[in-house]
DOMI-66924 format. One record per residue: x, y, z of N, C-alpha, C, O, CB in turn; residue in three letters. Coordinates in steps of 0.1 Angstrom, whole numbers, plus 2048, in hexadecimal, padded with zeros to 3 digits. Glycine has a CB too. Layout:
XYZXYZXYZXYZXYZALA
...
This chain:
95D8FC62295F8ED62395E8E86309588DE63396C8E961DUNK
9648F063A9648EB6479568EB64D9528E265496D8F464EUNK
94E8F664A9418F764F9388EC64A9308E665193C90364CUNK
93A8E863D9328DD6379358D063E92D8C86419368DC627UNK
9428CE6409468C16479408C165593C8B665A9558BF648UNK
93F8CC65C93A8CC66A92B8CA66A9268C367293E8D9671UNK
9258D065F9168CD65E9138BE65B90A8B86619108D5653UNK
91B8B86529198AB64F91C8A265B91589765D9218A6644UNK
9258A666392989E66F91E89E67991B8946809368A3676UNK
9178AA67B90C8AC6849008A36808FA89C6889088BB686UNK
8FE8A36728F389C66D8F588D66F8EB8856728F089E65EUNK
90188966D90487A66F90387667E8FE86B68191387766AUNK
90787F68690587C6958F787B6998F38726A290C88769EUNK
8EF8836928E08826968DA8756918D28706978D788D690UNK
8DF8716868DA8646808E18586858DE84C6818DC865671UNK
8EA85A68F8F184E6948E884469B8DE8476A28FC85269EUNK
8EB83869A8E382D6A08E682D6AE8F182B6B28E681F699UNK
8DB82E6B88DE82E6C68E48226CB8EB8226D58D18316CDUNK
8E18166C48E680A6C88F680A6C78FD8056D08DF7FE6C0UNK
8FB80E6BB90980F6B890F8196C191B8186C690B8126A9UNK
9088246C390E82E6CD90E8296DB91782D6E290683B6CCUNK
9058216DF90681B6EC9118116EE91680F6FA8FA8156EFUNK
91580B6E49208026E492E8086E79388016EB9217FB6D6UNK
92F8166E593B81C6E993D81F6F79488236FA93C8286E2UNK
93481C6FF93481E70E93281071492A807710928828713UNK
93A80D72093880172792980072C92380A72F942801732UNK
9247F572C9157F372F9127F773D9077FB7409117E572EUNK
91C7F674791A7F975591880975691180D75F9267F475EUNK
91F81074D91E81E74D91182274790B82C74C92A825746UNK
90C81C73D8FF81E7378F481B7428EB8227438FD81672AUNK
8F68117498EC80D7538EB81775F8E181A7648F07FF75AUNK
8F781D7628F782876D8F08337678E883976F90682C771UNK
8F283775B8EB8437558DC8427558D484B7598F1845746UNK
8D88367508CA83374E8C383375C8B783675D8C8825746UNK
8CA82F7678C482E7748C083B77A8B983C7848CD82877DUNK
8C58467748C28537798B685A7718B28657748CF85C779UNK
8B38547668A885A75D89A85876289884E7698AA85474EUNK
89186175F88385F76387C85375B88184F75187A86C760UNK
87284E76086B84275B86684574D86783C74586083E765UNK
86185074A85B85373D86785173386484C72885586273DUNK
87285573687D85472C88184472A88484071F88985D730UNK
88183E73688582F73587B82772D87E81D727888829743UNK
86E82B72E86482472886682671886281D71185582872CUNK
86B83071486E83270687C82B70287D8256F786F841703UNK
88682C70B89382770889381770889C81170289C82C712UNK
88A81170E88A80270E8897FC70088B7F16FE87E7FD716UNK
8858056F68848006E88908026E08917FD6D58798086E0UNK
89B8086E68A780A6DF8AE7FD6DB8B17FC6CF8B08126E9UNK
8AF7F46E48B57E76E08B17DC6EB8AB7DF6F58C57E86DFUNK
8B57CF6E88B17C56F18B77C66FE8B07C37088B47B86EBUNK
8C47CA6FF8CA7CC70C8C47D67158C27D47218D97D070AUNK
8C07E170E8BA7EB7168AB7E771B8A77EA7268B97F970DUNK
8A57E07128977DB7158987D17218907D272B8907D4709UNK
8A17C87218A37BE72C8A67C67398A17C37448AE7B4729UNK
8AF7D07388B47D67438A87DE74A8A67DE7568C07E073FUNK
8A17E57428967EE7488897E774C8827EB7558937F873EUNK
8877DB74587A7D374887D7C77518747C47598757CD73BUNK
8887C275088A7B57588957B57638947AC76C88D7AA74FUNK
89F7BE7628AA7BE76B8A57C37798A47CF77A8B57C6766UNK
8A47BB78389D7BE78F8A77C87978A27D079F8997B1798UNK
8B47C67968BD7CF79D8BD7DC7978BF7E679F8CB7C979CUNK
8BC7DE78A8BB7EB7848AE7F27888AE7FD78B8BC7EA775UNK
8A37EA7888967EF78C8967F579A89180079C88C7E478BUNK
89C7ED7A489D7F17B18A67FE7B28A38077BA8A27E77BAUNK
8B17FE7AB8BB80A7AB8B38167A68B48217AC8C88087A3UNK
8AC81479B8A582079589A82579F8988317A089E81C788UNK
89381D7A68898217AF88F8297BA8898327BF8808157B5UNK
89B8267BF8A182D7CA8A583B7C58A58447CD8AE8267CFUNK
8A983C7B88AE8487B48A48517AD8A785D7AB8B88457ABUNK
89984C7A98908547A188885E7A988785D7B588684C79BUNK
8838697A287C8747A986E86F7AC8698657A687C8817A1UNK
8688767B685B8727B98508757AD85287F7A685787A7C7UNK
84686D7AD83C86F7A28308767A882B8727B383986179CUNK
82B8807A281F8877A78128817A181088079581F8967A2UNK
80987D7AA7FC8767A57F18807AA7F18867B47FA8677ACUNK
7E78817A17DB8887A47D087E7AA7CE8737A47D6890797UNK
7CA8827B37BF87A7B97B48837BF7B788F7C17C486F7C4UNK
7A887D7C379D8847CA79987A7D579B86E7D47918887C0UNK
7948817DF78E8797EA77E8787E87778817E47928817F7UNK
77A86B7EC76C8697EC7688667FB76D85C80076885D7E2UNK
76086E80075C86D80E74D86A81074587280E76087A816UNK
74B85D81373D85981473B850820744847823739851808UNK
73085182872E84983373A84783D73C83C84172983D82FUNK
74185283F74C85284775884884276184484A74884D855UNK
75884683676383E82F76984782476384D81C75D831828UNK
77684882577E84F81C78584781278D83E815788857823UNK
78384A8057898427FB79184B7F178C8567EE77E83A7F3UNK
79E8477ED7A684F7E57A384A7D77A383E7D47B584E7E8UNK
79F8537CD79D8507C07A78557B77AA8617B77908557BDUNK
7AD84D7AE7B68527A37AE8537977B385B78E7C18487A1UNK
7A384D79579A85178978C84F78F78A84D79A79C84777DUNK
78385178577585178A76F84378D76484279276C858780UNK
77683978977082B78B77782279477281879876F82477DUNK
78382679978B81D7A27918267AE7958317AD79781779BUNK
79081F7B97968257C57A281D7CA7A38117C778C8267D0UNK
7AB8237D17B781C7D67B58127E27AE8167EC7C28267DAUNK
7B98067E07B87FD7EB7C57FB7F27C57F87FE7B37F07E6UNK
7D17FB7EB7DE7F97F27E87FE7E87E68007DC7E07EA7F5UNK
7F48017EE8008067E680C7FF7EA80F7FD7F68028157E8UNK
8147FA7E08207F37E482A7F47D88277F17CC81D7E37E6UNK
8367F87DB8427F77D083E7FF7C48427FB7B98447E77CDUNK
83880A7C58348127B982780D7B28238137A883F8127B0UNK
8228027B78157FD7B08097FF7BA80B7FF7C68167EC7ABUNK
7FE8017B37F28057BA7E77FA7B77E47F67AC7EC8137B5UNK
7E17F47C27D67EB7C27CA7F47C37C87FC7CC7D77E07CEUNK
7C17F27B87B57FA7B97A97F17B77A97E77B17B68057ADUNK
79E7F77BD7917F07BD7867F77B57868047B678C7ED7CAUNK
77E7F17AE7747F77A67697FC7AF7657F67B976F7EE79BUNK
7648087AC75A80F7B474C80A7B074280C7B775A81E7B1UNK
74B8037A573E7FE7A173C7EF7A27307EB7A173C802794UNK
7477E87A37467D97A47517D57AF75D7D77AD7497D1796UNK
74B7CF7BA7537CC7C575C7C17C27657BE7CA74B7C97D1UNK
75B7B97B77637AE7B476F7B17AB7777A87A975A7A47ADUNK
7707BE7A57797C179B7857C97A27827D47A87737C9791UNK
7917C47A179D7CA7A67A77CB79B7A77C37917A27C37B1UNK
7B17D479C7BC7D57937C87DA79A7C77E07A47B97DD786UNK
7D47D67947E17DC7987E67E578D7E77E17827EB7D179CUNK
7EA7F17917EE7FB7877FB80178A7FE8047967E2807785UNK
80480378081180A78280E81977D80E81B77181E80377BUNK
80C82278580983078181483777981284177280583878CUNK
82183277B82C83877482D83376583183B75C83883577BUNK
82A82676382C82075681F82074F81E81D743832812756UNK
81482375680682275080281374C7FB81074380482B743UNK
80880A7538047FB7517FA7F675C7FC7FA7678107F3751UNK
7F17EE7587E67E97607E47DB75F7E57D67547DA7F075CUNK
7E07D476A7DD7C67697D07C47717D07C677D7E87BD76FUNK
7C67BF76A7B97BC7717BA7AE7767BE7A47707AC7BE766UNK
7B57AD7847B67A078A7A979778779F79D7847B77A1798UNK
7AA78A78979E78378779378779279778C79C7A0774789UNK
78678678F77C78B79877E7857A67817797A776D788793UNK
77E78F7AF77F78A7BD7727837C27687847BC7847967C7UNK
77377E7CE7677787D575C7827D775F78E7D976B7727E3UNK
75077E7D57457877D574378E7E373E7997E47377807D2UNK
7487887EE74778E7FB7557947FF75779580B742784805UNK
75D7997F676979F7F97697AB8037617B48007707A37EEUNK
76F7AB80E76F7B681777D7BD81777D7C981976C7B2825UNK
7877B68167957BD81679E7B680B79D7AB80879B7BB825UNK
7A67BF8057B07B97FD7BD7C17FE7BC7CD8007AC7B97EEUNK
7C87BA7FE7D67C07FE7DF7B87F67DC7AD7F17DB7C080DUNK
7EB7BD7F37F57B77EB8047BA7F08067C47F77F37BA7DDUNK
80C7B27EB81B7B47EF8237B07E381F7A87DB81F7AB7FBUNK
82F7B67E38387B27D88467B07DD84B7B97E58397BD7CEUNK
84C7A57DA85A7A27DE8647A97D68657A67CA85D7937DEUNK
86B7B47DB8747BC7D48807B47CD8867B87C38797C67DCUNK
8837A97D288E7A17CC88A7987C08927977B78957997D7UNK
87E7927C18797897B686E78F7AE86A78A7A487577C7BCUNK
86879A7B385C7A07AD8517967AD8487987A58607A479FUNK
85078D7B68457857B983A78E7BF83C7947C98497797C2UNK
82E78E7BA8247957BF81878D7C28137857BA8217A07B7UNK
81278F7CF8077877D47FC7917D87FF79C7DD80A77E7E1UNK
7EF78D7D67E47957DA7DB78C7E37D97817DF7DC79B7CEUNK
7D77917EE7CF7897F77C27907FA7C179C7FB7D7788804UNK
7B87877FA7AA78C7FB7A37868077A377A8097A27897EFUNK
79D78E81079578981B78678B818781796816799791828UNK
77F78081877178181676877C82176B77382876D77B809UNK
75C78282275277E82C74578282874278E82775578483AUNK
73D77882672F77A82272677082872876482672D77B813UNK
71C77583071476C83871D76284072476784970A76382EUNK
71D75583F72574C84773174884073974084671D74084BUNK
73474D83473F74982C74A75382E74975F82B73C74781EUNK
75674E83476175783776D75083376F74483576175B846UNK
77775882E78475182B78E75B82478B767822782744822UNK
7997568207A475D8197A675780C7A574A80B7B075E821UNK
7AA75E8027AE7597F57BB7617F17BC76D7F57A275A7E9UNK
7C375B7E97CF7627E57D375F7D67CF7547D07DB75D7EEUNK
7D97697D07DC7677C17EB76C7C07EF7767C47D17727B8UNK
7F27637B98007667B680076A7A77FD76379E80A7587B8UNK
8047777A580477C79880D77678F81977479380878A798UNK
80977278381276B77A81275B77B81775577281F77077CUNK
80C75678680C7487887FE74378A7FB738784815745794UNK
7F67497927E87457947DF74B7897DF7587877E37487A3UNK
7D77437837CC74977A7C074D7817B975677D7C874076FUNK
7BD74678D7B17497957B674A7A47C17477A77A673E794UNK
7AD74F7AC7B07517BA7B17427C07AA7397BC7A475A7C2UNK
7B87407CA7B97337D17B77367E07BB7417E47C772C7CEUNK
7B272C7E77B072D7F57BC72F7FD7C77297F97A97227FAUNK
7BD7378087C87388117C373581E7BA73C8237CE745810UNK
7C972B8257C47258317C972E83D7D473283E7C9717832UNK
7BF7308467C27378537C572B85D7BE72185D7B6741859UNK
7CF72D8667D272286F7C671F8787C671387D7DD725878UNK
7BE72787B7B27258837A672B87D7A37368817B472A891UNK
79F72487579372986E78872D87778073687478F71F864UNK
78872688377D72A88D77D73889177273D89577E721898UNK
78973E89178B74C89578475688B78276188E79A750898UNK
78275187F77D75A87476F75D87676A767870780755867UNK
76875587E75975788075675988E75D75489775274B87AUNK
74B76189074576289E73776289C73176B89674A76F8A5UNK
7307588A27227578A171D75589471375A89071B7618A7UNK
72674F88B72274C87D72475887372175786771374887CUNK
72B76387872D76E87073C77087074376C87872577A875UNK
74077886574F77C86575378487174D78E875752784858UNK
75F77F87876378488476E78E88477279488E76677A88CUNK
77479087877F7998767797A88747747AB86978879586AUNK
77A7B087E7747BD87C77B7C88737757CF86C7727C388AUNK
7887C88757907D286E79C7CC8677A17C286B7937DC877UNK
7A17D485E7AE7D08577B67DC8577B27E78537AB7CA849UNK
7C37DB85A7CC7E58587D77E084F7DE7D78527D27EA865UNK
7D87E78437E27E38397F07E683C7F37EB8477DF7E982DUNK
7F97E38348077E483680C7F28388067FB83280F7DE82AUNK
8157F484181A8028428258038388297F983181F804851UNK
82A80F83683481282C84180B82D84780782383782082BUNK
84580883A85280283D8517F383F85B7EC83F85980984AUNK
8447EE8408427E08428387DB83782E7D683B83D7DD84FUNK
83C7DD82A8337D88208317C982083A7C28228387DC814UNK
8257C681D8227B781D81D7B182981C7A582A82D7B0818UNK
81B7B98338177B584180A7BB84480A7C78478217B884BUNK
7FF7B48447F27BB8497ED7B48557F17A98597E77BA83EUNK
7E37BB85B7DE7B78687CF7B88697C97C28667E57BF873UNK
7C97AC86D7BB7AC86F7B87AC87E7BF7A58857B47A0869UNK
7AD7B48827AA7B589079C7AE8927937AF88A7AA7C4893UNK
79C7A789E7907A08A278D7A18B179679E8B979279189DUNK
7817A48B377D7A58C17757988C476B7958BE7747B28C4UNK
77A7908CE7727848D176E7838E077478B8E877C7778CDUNK
76577A8E37607798F075277B8F274B77E8E87677818F8UNK
74C7798FD73F77B90073E78390E74678291773776E901UNK
73378A90F73179291B73B79C91E73E7A491672F788926UNK
74279B92A74C7A592E75A7A092B7647A792B74A7A793EUNK
75B79392676878D92476B78E91576978690D76977E928UNK
77179A91277579C90378479C90178C7A090A76E7AA8FEUNK
7887988F67967978F279779D8E478F79C8DB79B7878F3UNK
7A37A48E37A67AA8D57B17A18CF7BC7A08D57AB7B98D6UNK
7AF79B8C47B97938BD7BD79B8B17B57A18AA7B37848BAUNK
7CA7998AD7D079E8A27D67948997E078E89C7DA7A88A6UNK
7D179288D7D67888847DE78E87A7D97968727CB77F87EUNK
7EB78C87B7F67938727F87898667F977D86880479587AUNK
7F778F85A7F978784E80578B8468067978417EC787846UNK
80E78284481978583B81478082E81377482B82877E840UNK
81278A82580B78681881477D80F80F77480980879380FUNK
82178080F82A77880582C76A80A82C76180183977F805UNK
82D76881782E75A81C82175381F821747822837759828UNK
81675B81E80875682180875082F80174583080474C816UNK
80E75583880E75184680875B84F80976784E81D74F84AUNK
8007558597F875D86380075C8708067528737E9759864UNK
8007668798047668867F976D88F7F577888C81376D888UNK
7F47668997E976C8A17EF7718AF7F57698B67DD7628A3UNK
7EC77D8B37EF7828C07E27878C67DA78D8C07F978E8BFUNK
7E27848D37D77898DC7DC7958E57E77938EB7D177D8E5UNK
7D57A08E57D97AC8ED7D97A78FC7CF7A29017D07B88EBUNK
7E57A99037E67A49107DB7A991A7D67B59197F37A8916UNK
7D67A09227CC7A392B7D17AE9367DC7AE93A7C6797932UNK
7C87B693B7CC7BF9457CD7CE93F7CD7D89467DA7BB94BUNK
7CE7CE9317CE7DB92A7BF7E092A7B77D99257D57D991BUNK
7BD7EB92F7AF7EF9327A77F592679C7FA9287B07F993CUNK
7AD7F491B7A67F990F7987F390D7977E690E7AF7F7903UNK
78E7FA90A7817F59067837F28F77847FA8EE774800909UNK
7847E58F47877E18E777E7E68DC7837E78D07877D28E7UNK
7727E88DF7687ED8D476B7FC8D27688018C77597EB8D9UNK
7718038DB7758128D97828148D67868208D477281A8E5UNK
78B80A8D679A80C8D479E8128C77968118BD7A27FF8D5UNK
7A98198C77AE81E8BA7B98148B57C080E8BD7B482C8BCUNK
7B98138A87C280A8A27CA8118987C581888F7BA7FF89BUNK
7D78108987E081788F7EF81288F7F28088977E0826891UNK
7F781888780681488780E81E89080C82A88E80B812878UNK
81681989981F8218A182D81C89C83181189E81C81E8B1UNK
83482689684182389184181688884A80D88984C82289DUNK
83681588083580A8778327FC87E8337F287884280886FUNK
82E7FC88A82A7F089281B7F38968187FE89A8337EE89FUNK
8137E98948057EA8978037EC8A680A7E68AE7FD7DE892UNK
7F97F58A97F77F88B77E77FB8B97E07FF8B07FF8058BBUNK
7E37F88C67D67FB8C97D78048D67E08038DE7CD7ED8CDUNK
7CD80E8D77CE8178E17C181D8E57B781B8DF7D78218DDUNK
7C28258F07B682C8F57BA8398FA7C483C9007AF823900UNK
7B08428F77B38518FD7AB85390979E8519097B085D8F1UNK
7B18579137A985B9207B28639297BE86192B7A584D928UNK
7AC86D92E7B38769387C087C9317CA87C9377B686E946UNK
7BE8819257C988891F7D587E91C7E088391B7CE893926UNK
7D287291B7DD8689197D985E90F7CE85990E7E0862926UNK
7E385B9067E18518FB7E98459017F68469017E68578ECUNK
7E283B9057E982E90B7E78239007DC81F8FB7E282A919UNK
7F381D8FC7F38148F17FB8088F48058088FB7F781C8E4UNK
7F77FE8ED7FF7F18EE8057EF8DF7FD7EF8D67F67E48F3UNK
8117EE8DD8187ED8D081D7DF8CE8237D98D78237F88CFUNK
81A7D98C381D7CB8C082C7CD8B982D7CE8AC8117C48B5UNK
8367CD8C18437CF8BC8487C38B284F7C68A884E7D18C7UNK
8447B78B68497AB8AE83D7A28AD83B79B8B78557A48B3UNK
8367A18A282A7998A182E78A8A18267818A582179D895UNK
83A78789D83D77889C8417738AA83F7688AE849776893UNK
84877C8B284C7798C084277C8CA84577B8D685977F8C4UNK
8367828C682B7868D08317908DA82E78F8E682577B8D7UNK
83879A8D583E7A38DE8377B08DE8357B68D384D7A68DAUNK
8327B58EA82B7C08EC8327CB8F483C7C88FB81E7BD8F3UNK
82F7D78F28357E28FA8297EC8FD8217EF8F58417EA8F4UNK
82A7F29098207FC90D82580A90D83080C91381A7F891AUNK
81E81390682382190581882B90A80C8289088278248F7UNK
81C83690F81284091381884E90E82385191180F840923UNK
80F85590781386290280786C9077FC8689088158638F3UNK
80C87890980288290E7FB88990180288C8F880988D916UNK
7EE88A9027E78918F77DD89A8FD7D28969027E18868EEUNK
7E08A78FC7D78B19017D08B88F67D28C48F37DE8BB90AUNK
7C88AF8EE7C18B58E37B38AE8E17B08A58E87CA8B38D6UNK
7AC8B48D779F8AF8D37958AD8DF7948A38E67A08A28CCUNK
78E8B88DF7838B78E97788AC8E57728A68EE77C8C48EAUNK
7778A98D976E89F8D47768918D27728898CA7688A48C7UNK
78188F8D97888828D67808768D878286C8D17948818DFUNK
7758778E076D86B8E27668678D576385B8D376286E8EDUNK
7648718CC75E86D8BE7678658B576385E8AC75A87B8B7UNK
7748668B977E85E8B177B84F8B377D8478A978C8608B7UNK
77684B8BE77383D8C17698378B876882B8B876F83C8CFUNK
76183F8B275683A8A875D83389C75782B89574D8458A4UNK
76983889A77183388E77E82E89278783789277283E883UNK
78082289678D81D89B79981F8917A581D89578C80E89FUNK
7978228857A182487B7A38338787AA83686E79E81D86EUNK
79D83C88079F84A87E7AE84E87F7B2857878797852887UNK
7B68488887C484A8887CB84387E7CC83787E7C9846895UNK
7D084B8747D78458687E483F86C7E78348687D984F85DUNK
7EC8478737FA8428757FF84A8827F9855886804845868UNK
80984688880F84D89381E84889582283D89280684A8A0UNK
82585289C83384F89F8378588AB82F85F8B183D851892UNK
8448588AD8488608B98478708B68498788C085885B8BCUNK
8458748AB8438828A88348878A88318928AB84988489AUNK
82B87E8A581E8828A68148788A181786D89E81C88E89DUNK
80787C8A27FC87489D7F68798907F588588E7F08748A8UNK
7F38718877EC87687B7DF86E8797E08628787F587486EUNK
7D48758797C786E8797BD8768717BF88286E7C286B886UNK
7B286F86F7A887586679C87786F79886E8777A486B85AUNK
79688486F78B88687778088D86E78289986978F88F883UNK
77488686B76B88B86277088F85577588684D764898868UNK
77089C8527758A08447828A68437858AF83A76C8AA83DUNK
78B8A384D7988A984D7A28A085379F89785B7988B5854UNK
7AF8A18507BA89B8567C08A48617C08B08607C589784CUNK
7C489D86C7CA8A58777D889F87B7D989287C7C08A5883UNK
7E18A787D7EF8A38817F18A988F7F08B58907F98A9878UNK
7F38A18997F58A58A68058A48AA80A8988AA7EC89E8B0UNK
80C8AE8AC81A8AD8AF81C8AB8BF8188B38C78218BB8ABUNK
82289F8C282389A8D082D8A38D782C8A58E482888B8D0UNK
8368A98D08408B18D883C8BF8DA83E8C48E584E8B28CFUNK
8358C58D18308D38D38228D38D881D8DE8DB8318DB8C7UNK
81B8C88D780D8C78DB8048D08D37FC8D78D980A8C98EAUNK
8078D18C67FF8DA8BE7F88D18B27FD8C68AE8098E58B8UNK
7ED8D78AD7E58D08A37E58D88967E48E48957D78CE8A8UNK
7E78D088C7E68D687E7DB8CE8777DB8C28767F38D5876UNK
7D18D78727C58D086B7C68D485D7C98DF8597B78D4872UNK
7C48C98547C38CA8467B68C58417B38B98427CE8C3840UNK
7AE8CD83B7A28CA8367A38C082A7AB8C282179A8D6834UNK
79B8B682979B8AE81D7948B58127888B98127938A1821UNK
79C8B68077978BD7FB78F8B47F37938A97F07A28C37F2UNK
7838B97EF77B8B27E677F8B17D877B8A87D176E8B77E7UNK
7878BB7D478C8BC7C67998B47C479C8AA7CB78E8CA7C2UNK
7A18B87BB7AD8B17B77B88B47C37BB8BF7C87B38B67A9UNK
7BE8A87C77C98A87CF7D58A17C97D489A7BF7C68A17DCUNK
7E18A47CF7ED89E7C97F58977D47F689B7DF7F58A87C2UNK
7FB88C7D08048847D98118817D18108807C57FD8767DFUNK
81C87E7D982887B7D282C86D7D782C86A7E38338857D5UNK
82F8647CD8338567D083F8527C88418597BE82784D7CDUNK
8468487CD8528437C684D83B7BA8468317BC85B83B7D0UNK
85183E7AE84D8367A285582B7A186082A7A784E83E795UNK
85082179985881479785781078984E8147828528097A0UNK
86080878486080277785A7F47778597ED76D86D802772UNK
8567EF7848527E17858457DF77C83C7E777C84F7DD794UNK
8467D477483B7D076C8387C176F8407B876D83F7D275DUNK
82B7BF7748267B17778237AA76A81F7B075F8197B2781UNK
82479D76A82079575E81279775B809796764824786760UNK
80F79974F80179C74B7FD7AA74B7F17AD7477F8795754UNK
8067B374F8027C274F8027C674180A7C273880C7CA757UNK
7F87D073E7F77D67317F77E57327F27EB73C7EA7D1729UNK
7FC7EB7287FB7FA7287ED7FF7267E67FB71D80480171CUNK
7E88077307DA80B72F7D981A72D7E482172D7D380773CUNK
7CC81F72C7CB82E72A7C98357377C78417377BF831721UNK
7CA82E7427C883574F7D683B7527E08357557C482A75BUNK
7D58487527E18507547DE85A75F7D686375C7E6858748UNK
7E485976C7E18627757ED86B77A7ED8727847DC85B780UNK
7F786A77180387377480188176F7FB88376480F86D76EUNK
80588B77780389877380F89F76F8108AA76C7FC8A077DUNK
C-alpha cells in the first residue's frame, strides 16, 4: 500500500501544473533562478504563463541581468578573403557588418541594399528596408536601458553623398540625417570620407569617419565622430605639427579611443583622441622592433585592428598578428579558410518586428 501511494504521488507530481507550482515560490526567487538559465531554456519557458512571458521577453532589467550572468555562446563562422578585404560569414549569403548587445548586423553578399539584424541566440531575424543604392558603410547601436535601436547608413555614389538613419519599430523607411557641414562630405564632387571605423566593444554606438582634405602639400586629417543614438556629429582635426603622412597613416583604437599613427625608426608614434567632444588629444610613442615589411602595412590603413598598453593586434595578408609590447614578441595566427569559432555574449533582446528564422549559427 505504501509503495502504491508513493507511485501515485510521483505521477501526480509529474502531472503538476507548472503555473500552480510556481505560485508556491515568491516571484523574485523565480526571477533569480531564471536569470541563471541558458537562453534555449528561457525560450521554451516563456510559454509557461503570462508572467514568465513578460519577464523573459519584455523586462529590460531581467534581460540585462541575464546577459551579465549567461555563459558565452559559441558561433561558427568562416572568413572570406578577397581583394585584400576580409569578411566574416555566418552563413553563405550574409556577412557581418557590426555587432552590438548580442545582436548582429549583417549585409547580403548578393545585394548591396539588403541588410538584416539577427539574434544568433534566439534565432530571430529582422530584415531592414532596402538601403540606399550607393551604401558604403552601415552601423547600429542599441540603448540598453530603453532597447531603442538605430541603424545609420552612409552612402556615396557619384556626386550624391549623405547619411540616412532608421529607428527600429518607429520608422518604416530610412530618413535623412543631417551632417552639420555637408560641404565636408564632398571633395571635388566626390565622396570625401575615406574610411570608417565602427564602434569599439567598450564604446558601442560611437563610430568615426576619416577624411583627408586639402590641396597640394597642405593636407589635413579630419575625424567625424558620430553618436548613433543621439544622431550627433563632432568633428576633430588632427593637430598640425604631427608629422604623419596622412595617406600612409594607420588608424585603430588605442584603449578604446580612436588613434592615428605612423611607424618609423622602430617607433610607433600616435595621436589618441581621448575625448572627441572636448577635442582632447594626447601623444604617445611605443617601441616596435618588429616586421621587416612594416612599410607594407601602410597600404592598408585598417590593418591594425586594435591596440592597447599590452600589445598591437593587426591583420597582415592572410594572418592575424599579435605583438606584445612588453616582451617585444610576435604571435602569428593564420586565417583559416574553413570553419572557425568565436564566443560572444548572448542576449534575449528582441527588436520589434523580429521573427523566428531558420538561420541557426549556434554550434
